[in-house]
N, C-alpha and C positions, 0 to 999 in steps of 0.2 A: 416699663412694659407693664398692663395691666393683662388680670387674669384671663380676659377676653381674646387676646394678644398671645397670650400664654397657650389654650387650647387651640389656637388654629394654626401654630406652627409646630405641634407637638410631634406629628407623622414626622414633619421635616426635620426635626432634633433628632430623635428616635434611629432616623436614616444615615446622621451625620451631612445630611445635605445643606445646612442654614451654614450662611456668611458668619467669621469669626465675630464681625459686631452683635448679630444677633443671637447669636449663642450663649456670648458674654450676657448681654442683656438680659435672657430667657432664663439663664443660671440663676445669675444676681438676685431678678424677681424671685423665685422658687426658694431663695436659700432665707428669703422673709417672708416667705407664704406657705403656712404649712400643705395647705391646702392643695396649691402649685406642686409641690414637694411631693406630694404622693402620688399626682398622675405623671408626674417625670417617674415614680419611678417604678409606679404601676406597667406604662409604657414598656421602660426598659425589661421589665420582667418579663413583659408578654411578647416582645419581641424576642424573647435569649428563650422561650419555650416552645415557640414556634419555630424557630431554630432547630431545635432540639428534636422534633417532633418532626420536623419537616425533613428529616436527611433521607435520601432516595437508597434504598438497597443495591446492592447486590443485582443482577440479571442471571440469571442458571446459565452455566457454563454449554448448556446444548444449544441454548440459542443463538449464540454464536456460530457455531459450528452448521447451524441450519441454513445460517445467512450465509455465510461461504459458499456452499454447495448450492444452495440457489442464484447467486452471482454467477459461479461457474457455469448453469447453464445456461444464464442470460445471454455467456460469452459463445456457445456455439451456436452456428448459424442457421444451421438447417432444425435448430429449436428457439431459435430466437424466440419469436412471440409468446410462444408456448411457458418459456422461462421468463420473460416478462410480467406475465398473468399468473405465474406462481409466485413471484416476487414478491407482487402487489398483493395477492390474498397473504402472504407472508406477514408483509411490514404490518398492514391490518390486522392482522393474528395478534403480531406484537404490541399494537397501541394498545388492544383488545386487555393484555394479558398486563404490561405496563399498568393499566389503570388498577386490576387488580391487585398489582403488588403492591402500590405508593397509596390507594384507598382513596378517600374523598379529602379534598383540598380544605384548606383554614385558610378561613381571611381575617386576621387581627380588626380589620375595620370595624366591623360590625360588632364585636368585644366590646371595643372601644366606643363607638357611639350609643351601646348601651349603656356601660359606665358611666359616659358622659350627661346623659338624659335623665340616671337614678340619682348623680349628683347634683345636678340643678334642679331637680323638681322635689328634692328633699328639703332644701334649702327655702324653699318657697312657700310664702303663708298663703300662696291663690293656686295651689297645686292642683287643688282638688275640683273639679268640674261638677262631681255629685258625690255626698257624703250618706255611705250606708257603711251596714256592717254586719248584711246576708249576702250569699253568693246571690241567691235568686234575683235581689234585688239590684244588684249591679248588672247582672246577665239581661233584666230587664231594660233598665238605661242605656243598653248599647243597642237596643233592637233601632234600625234604622239609621247609624250612624255610623257603621262602617260597613265596606262592600262583602264583608262576612260575620257568619253567626261566632262570638265569641263566645266560649262555655270556659268556668272556671274550672281547677282540678281540685280536688280536697286540700289543701295545704292545710297542714297544723300550724296555722297560726291566724290574728283576728285580722279580716281588712276593716279598712277605713274608709277607704274611697274609690275614686278612679277618676279616670280623664282620656277622652281620646288625643292618642300621640302620634307622631311619623319619625321612624329612625331608617338615615339615608332615604329619606323618600317613599319609604313604604310604611302607608298605614295600619297602624297597631290600638289593640286596647292596654293602657296601661292602667293596674292595679295595686292599690298602694295594703301593704300588710303591715303589722307589729308583732313582735313576739320580742316577750322579753324586755322592753323598751328599745328596741331595734327595729330601723325599718326598711322594709325588704317591698322590693317593686316586680312585680308581674308582668311582662311581655308579651302580649297574646297576637301573632300573627297567624294569616292564612298558612295553610300546607304547603304553598311554592316559594312561601319568602325566603331569598339570598340561596337559594339550591346546598350545596355541598358547604358554601360557606358560613352556614348557620355556625355558631358555636356550642360547644358539647361542655365542655366544662374549662374554665380559662379562672385562674386562681395565680395572686399576683398586688404587690402593694395594698390600698388598704381595701382593695372589692373584691370580689370574686363573682362568678359566673356559672349557672346550671344552667344548661339549655335539653329539650326532648321534645320528640312529636307524637301526640296522641290525637286519636279521632280524626285525622284530619287536618290538625290544628299543629302549632310550631310556638311552645313557651319557652320563654328565659326568664331567669330566676336571676336577681342581683342585689346584691347585698355586702354588707363588712361582715356577715359570719361566714367562717370558713366551709369549703363546699360540701365537706363530709357532711357539717351538719344541716345544709341547706337540702343535701337530698334525702335525710333523714324528714323532714319536715314537709316534701312533696311528695315522698312516701304516705303520708300523715299520722308520721308517729312522733 
């Protein structure tokens, strides 16, 4: 099994959906390929992190009592339609409250795709479509190449170049930085990309992802630095 085949099967592997022969072949390859082994470890830890943070909280006790009262009203013939309307309104309100209790969703696919592209381009000698060491030069190069205008934050790292990229079919600017011999990838998207699935902070295996929104754009920084160090660089420190 090749590295490309392993990457294509990572999602099925972490979800336990591979056939036994495919699972054994994938794990045998990972045992002799450090890069793929790191990817497997990252996928496993990412799933564990999402599972921990995705546990649903218990709804307040008063909600169940309200539902029982509304159901009782629906069953009274003289107030049947009024009760139905009240029940519909209540369930709509419950849906709104549930969104507040649960908070925004998280989708590990986006973080995995960002890490995959970071790893892919970090090892390629032709990754740069433009070599530039200043923010203004890179921003000027992107003019007319994307359906939005990328603006680069003041990271405390040295830019080395950039390219146009697509992550899960969404166009983005990909800017490469270096800090102390470490390569960082900054992905810049328009403000609507991926909705609540856009990663905020993901750390596991070799790579970490730190995401944020600023001035109508969305940013994701990926590297093998700890996420706390990446946050410090993001803030210019």
